[in-house]
C-alpha positions in Angstrom: 0.0 0.0 0.0 2.8 2.5 0.9 4.6 1.7 -2.4 1.4 2.2 -4.3 0.7 5.5 -2.7 4.3 6.6 -3.4 3.9 5.7 -7.1 0.5 7.5 -7.4 1.8 10.6 -5.7 4.8 10.7 -8.0 2.7 10.9 -11.2 -0.5 12.5 -10.0 -1.0 16.3 -10.1 -0.7 17.8 -6.6 -4.3 19.1 -6.4 -5.8 15.7 -7.3 -3.4 14.0 -4.9 -4.5 16.3 -2.0 -8.2 15.6 -2.9 -7.5 11.9 -2.9 -5.9 12.0 0.5 -8.8 14.0 1.9 -11.3 11.4 0.6 -9.0 8.6 1.9 -9.0 10.1 5.4 -12.7 11.1 5.5 -13.9 7.7 4.5 -11.8 5.9 7.1 -10.2 3.8 4.4 -6.9 4.1 6.3 -8.4 2.7 9.5 -10.2 -0.1 7.7 -7.0 -1.1 5.9 -5.0 -1.0 9.2 -7.7 -3.1 10.9 -7.5 -5.6 8.1 -3.7 -5.9 8.4 -3.9 -6.3 12.2 -6.6 -9.0 12.0 -4.6 -10.9 9.4 -1.2 -10.5 11.1 -1.4 -13.7 13.4 -2.3 -15.9 10.4 0.5 -14.5 8.2 3.0 -14.9 11.1 2.0 -18.6 11.5 2.6 -19.2 7.8 5.9 -17.3 8.0 7.0 -19.4 11.0 6.1 -22.6 9.2 8.3 -21.6 6.3 11.2 -20.5 8.5 11.2 -23.8 10.4 12.1 -25.6 7.2 15.3 -23.6 6.7 18.8 -24.5 7.9 20.0 -20.9 8.2 17.9 -18.1 9.5 18.6 -14.6 8.1 18.0 -11.9 10.7 17.9 -8.2 9.7 18.3 -5.5 12.4 17.0 -2.1 11.3 19.0 0.6 13.1 18.2 4.3 13.2 20.2 6.2 15.9 23.1 4.6 17.7 21.7 5.7 21.0 18.5 3.6 20.6 20.3 0.4 19.7 19.5 -2.2 22.4 20.7 -5.3 20.6 24.4 -5.4 21.3 24.4 -8.7 23.3 21.6 -10.3 21.3 23.5 -9.6 18.0 26.7 -11.1 19.4 24.8 -14.2 20.5 23.4 -14.6 17.1 26.8 -14.2 15.5 28.1 -17.1 17.6 25.0 -19.2 16.8 25.4 -21.9 14.1 22.0 -21.2 12.5 21.4 -17.5 12.7 22.9 -15.0 10.2 22.4 -11.5 11.6 23.1 -8.4 9.5 22.7 -4.7 10.5 21.0 -2.2 8.2 21.1 1.6 8.9 17.8 3.2 8.0 18.1 7.0 8.0 15.6 9.3 9.6 13.7 11.1 6.9 11.6 13.7 8.7 14.3 16.3 9.3 15.5 16.8 5.8 18.0 15.0 3.5 21.0 16.7 5.0 20.3 15.5 8.5 19.2 12.1 7.1 22.6 11.5 5.4 24.5 12.9 8.4 22.9 10.7 11.0 23.1 7.6 8.7 26.8 8.1 8.1 27.4 8.7 11.8 25.7 5.5 12.8 27.3 3.6 10.0 30.8 4.7 11.0 30.2 4.1 14.7 29.1 0.5 14.1 31.9 -0.1 11.6 34.4 1.0 14.2 32.9 -1.6 16.6 33.5 -4.3 14.0 29.9 -4.8 12.9 29.0 -5.9 9.4 26.7 -3.0 8.6 25.0 -1.8 5.4 23.5 1.7 4.5 20.0 1.6 3.1 20.4 4.9 1.3 23.0 5.7 -1.4 23.4 9.4 -1.2 25.5 9.6 -4.4 22.7 8.3 -6.6 19.8 9.0 -4.3 18.5 5.4 -4.2 17.2 3.2 -1.4 18.2 -0.4 -0.8 15.7 -3.2 -1.4 16.4 -5.3 1.7 14.1 -8.0 0.4 16.1 -8.5 -2.7 19.6 -8.2 -1.3 19.1 -10.1 1.9 15.6 -11.7 2.0 15.3 -11.7 5.8 13.4 -14.4 7.7 13.3 -12.2 10.9 13.5 -8.4 11.3 14.3 -6.6 14.5 13.0 -3.0 14.6 14.5 -0.3 16.8 11.6 2.2 16.5 7.8 1.9 16.1 6.9 5.3 14.6 5.4 5.8 11.1 7.1 8.4 8.9 10.4 8.3 10.8 12.1 6.2 8.2 11.4 5.7 4.5 8.3 3.6 3.8 10.4 0.8 2.4 11.5 -0.1 6.0 8.0 0.2 7.5 6.6 -2.9 9.2 3.7 -2.8 6.7 6.1 -3.7 3.9 6.9 -7.0 5.6 3.6 -8.6 6.4 4.9 -12.1 5.7 8.1 -11.8 7.7 8.6 -12.6 11.4 9.0 -9.2 12.9 10.3 -8.4 16.4 10.7 -5.4 18.6 12.4 -4.3 21.8 11.2 -0.9 22.9 13.9 1.7 22.4 13.2 2.9 26.0 11.2 1.4 28.9 7.8 3.1 28.8 7.3 5.2 32.0 4.4 7.3 30.8 0.7 6.7 30.1 0.7 7.8 26.5 -1.2 5.7 24.0 1.7 5.7 21.6 3.9 3.7 23.9 1.6 0.6 23.6 -1.0 0.9 20.9 0.3 2.1 17.6 -0.5 0.1 14.5 3.1 -1.2 14.8 2.5 -2.7 18.2 -0.4 -4.7 16.9 1.2 -5.7 13.6 4.6 -7.0 14.9 5.0 -10.7 15.5 6.7 -10.5 18.9 7.4 -7.6 21.3 9.9 -8.7 23.9 8.5 -7.1 27.0 10.5 -5.5 29.8 8.7 -6.5 33.0 5.4 -8.1 34.1 4.2 -4.6 34.9 4.5 -3.6 31.2 2.9 -6.9 30.2 -0.2 -6.2 32.3 -0.4 -2.6 31.0 -0.2 -3.7 27.4 -2.9 -6.4 27.9 -5.3 -3.6 28.7 -4.1 -0.9 26.2 -3.2 -2.8 23.0 -6.0 -3.5 20.5 -4.8 -7.1 20.3 -4.7 -7.3 24.2 -0.9 -7.8 24.1 -1.1 -11.4 22.8 2.1 -10.8 20.8 4.2 -9.9 23.9 6.7 -12.1 25.7 8.3 -11.1 29.0 12.1 -11.5 28.7 13.6 -8.6 30.5 15.1 -5.5 28.9 18.2 -6.1 26.6 19.5 -2.6 27.2 20.4 -3.7 30.7 22.5 -6.6 29.5 25.8 -4.7 28.7 25.4 -2.8 31.9 25.1 -6.0 33.9 27.7 -8.0 32.0 30.3 -5.2 32.3 32.9 -6.9 30.1 34.1 -4.3 27.7 34.1 -1.1 29.8 36.5 1.6 28.7 37.3 5.0 30.1 35.5 7.4 27.7 36.1 10.5 29.8 38.3 13.2 28.3 39.8 14.4 31.6 41.8 11.6 33.2 42.3 13.3 36.6 41.1 10.6 39.0 40.0 13.0 41.8 37.3 14.5 39.6 33.8 13.1 40.0 32.1 12.2 36.7 28.5 13.5 36.1 26.3 13.0 33.0 23.8 15.7 32.1 21.2 14.3 29.6 18.5 16.7 28.6 15.5 15.5 26.6 14.3 17.0 23.3 10.7 17.7 24.3 11.0 21.4 25.0 7.7 22.5 23.5 5.8 19.3 22.7 3.6 16.9 24.8 4.5 17.3 28.5 7.4 19.7 27.8 9.6 17.6 30.0 13.0 19.0 28.8 14.7 21.5 31.1 17.3 22.4 28.4 16.2 26.0 27.6 16.1 26.9 31.3 19.4 25.2 32.2 21.8 25.3 29.3 24.0 28.1 30.6 23.6 26.9 34.2 25.4 23.6 33.5 28.3 25.3 31.8 28.6 27.5 34.9 28.6 24.4 37.1 31.4 22.8 35.0 33.5 26.0 35.4 32.7 26.6 39.1 33.5 23.0 40.1 36.4 22.5 37.7 38.6 21.2 40.5 36.1 18.7 41.7 33.9 17.7 38.8 33.7 16.9 35.1 30.4 16.9 33.2 29.5 15.0 30.0 26.7 16.8 28.1 24.8 13.8 26.7 21.6 15.1 25.1 18.8 13.2 23.4 19.9 12.7 19.7 16.9 14.8 18.5 17.8 17.8 20.6 20.5 19.2 18.3 18.4 19.0 15.1 15.5 20.7 16.9 17.7 23.5 18.1 19.2 24.0 14.7 15.6 24.4 13.3 14.5 26.7 16.2 14.0 30.4 15.3 15.7 31.5 18.5 18.7 29.2 18.1 19.6 28.1 14.6 22.6 26.1 13.5 25.2 28.7 14.3 24.2 29.2 17.9 23.7 25.5 18.3 27.2 24.7 17.0 28.7 27.3 19.3 27.0 25.9 22.3 27.9 22.2 21.6 31.5 23.3 20.8 31.8 24.8 24.3 31.3 21.4 25.8 33.7 19.8 23.4 36.4 22.4 24.3 35.9 22.5 28.1 38.8 21.1 30.0 36.5 19.2 32.4 33.5 18.9 30.0 32.7 16.8 26.9 30.0 16.0 24.4 28.6 12.5 24.6 27.0 11.8 21.2 25.7 8.2 20.7 26.7 5.1 22.5 26.4 5.7 26.2 27.0 2.3 27.9 30.6 3.0 28.8 29.7 6.5 29.8 27.1 5.1 32.3 29.4 2.5 33.6 32.3 4.8 34.3 30.3 7.7 35.7 29.4 8.6 39.3 26.0 10.1 38.8 23.3 11.1 36.2 21.3 14.3 36.0 18.4 14.1 33.5 14.8 14.6 32.5 14.4 11.7 30.2 12.0 8.7 30.8 14.3 6.7 28.5 17.1 6.7 31.0 15.1 6.4 34.1 15.5 2.7 34.5 18.6 2.1 32.5 20.8 4.2 34.7 19.4 2.8 38.0 20.6 -0.7 36.9 24.2 0.6 37.5 23.4 1.2 41.2 24.5 4.8 41.0 22.6 7.9 42.1 20.4 9.7 39.6 18.6 13.1 39.8 15.4 13.7 37.8 14.8 17.3 37.0 11.2 18.3 37.1 10.4 21.3 34.9 6.7 21.5 35.9 4.6 19.6 38.4 2.3 18.5 35.5 5.1 16.1 34.5 4.3 14.0 37.6 0.8 13.3 36.3 2.0 11.4 33.3 3.7 8.4 34.9 2.4 4.9 34.5 2.7 2.3 37.2 6.3 1.5 36.4 7.2 5.2 36.0 5.9 5.9 39.5 8.1 3.2 40.9 11.1 4.4 38.9 10.7 8.1 39.8 10.4 7.1 43.4 13.9 5.7 43.3 15.3 9.0 42.0 16.5 12.2 43.7 14.4 15.0 42.4 15.0 18.7 41.7 12.7 21.6 40.9 15.2 24.4 40.9 18.9 25.2 40.5 19.6 25.1 44.2 18.4 21.5 44.4 20.7 20.5 41.5 23.6 22.1 43.4 22.6 20.3 46.6 22.6 16.9 44.7 26.1 17.6 43.3 27.6 18.8 46.7 25.9 16.3 49.1 25.3 13.2 47.0 28.0 13.3 44.4 30.9 15.0 46.0 30.3 14.1 49.7 28.8 10.7 48.8 25.8 11.1 51.2 23.7 8.7 49.1 20.7 8.1 51.3 18.6 6.5 48.5 21.1 3.7 47.6 19.1 0.9 49.4 15.8 2.2 47.8 17.4 2.1 44.3 18.8 -1.4 44.8 15.4 -2.7 46.0 13.7 -1.2 42.9 16.3 -2.9 40.6 16.1 -6.3 42.3 12.3 -6.3 42.5 11.5 -4.9 39.1 14.4 -5.0 36.6 16.3 -8.3 37.2 14.8 -11.3 35.4 13.5 -14.2 37.6 15.7 -16.8 35.9 18.8 -14.5 36.4 19.6 -14.8 32.7 20.2 -11.8 30.5 17.2 -10.6 28.5 19.1 -11.3 25.3 19.6 -14.9 26.3 15.9 -15.2 27.0 15.0 -13.8 23.6 17.4 -16.1 21.8 16.0 -19.1 23.7 12.5 -18.1 22.8 13.4 -17.9 19.1 15.2 -21.3 19.3 12.1 -22.9 20.9 9.8 -21.4 18.3 11.9 -22.3 15.2 14.2 -25.2 16.0 12.1 -27.4 18.4 
């Protein structure tokens, strides 16, 4: 359907195309088509599974967008070692911020994973302007997605283009809020299996998803695995002075949308001042959400020049740095996190280290789901600059960490899998049982 719409739009006059879209939307044809796909999905997946079971080698495609939302490190390695799985990584560029940003982000992710030793393929050739046909060049039996949103990548890599393929998903962050899009997009109801983080999320999905969450399997969260295994930690901090405490500041990108959770616009100068004022005691890694930079570049009050100047200040600071992308080593070698991102709320707690959540407005506290309420309860909280300073001085520098036991209880009771295996091991075992036994 997406391919058909693309071809029609290409050759149809714009006025007629707009009229066609209005009729398409008004007559609910889109909803009817999506309902049909969701209703047919289990049947198609059963047929796909039967076909895959007859194969000796199983081709597994991983569709990557940003490096920072990649949660499959350990699972990918397990598949590389497996005699019957053939995993391959495809970089699918983000298309909704213009071609310049699309190519930049694609190349950045490609180079980052090449440097790690991955066998990785770009899905867009910027020299000839053509997209890769993954079905033709690889013909995957299983696809792992890293993001559920329509319109983020080219339609060729949308789940609706692979109705007869076994599709899988691990959420790019543990849902902590009550928004419908965290559970009940078309994607969540079309995908073959969602590997769910906790029993709490499984129960929430069974109530919120159109298909009652029948396609979910509780395995634990793969993003925790490299933080728990702890095998390849390296010092990624620029300043090697051992007496300096290492703090990560991770502002979100939602400055003006939804719950406006990001504190960046109120605190961007403040954190630079902190780095300067505490230069003999502290170093700070500015580790923003990957979408923050492009939003600032397109903001009328910022623009690219001001954004570049600001980011360069962090790069050039003696006791500061810019963390752009893979954050596992940054987490493992840090002393504390200061953030306003639901994405990092549980991931950092798994390290056992103190974390401060910055509350921009009290309305933010109304959006948590059951899991989010538990997670925020294991955080220090700030509502002004004085409380941020208090966290740095008392908890980070003086190590008066009064919430340590509460954090550990949250981790043990909610984040660690019952069988004590990694989430990636649980996912692999599930796939083995479905396909090979």
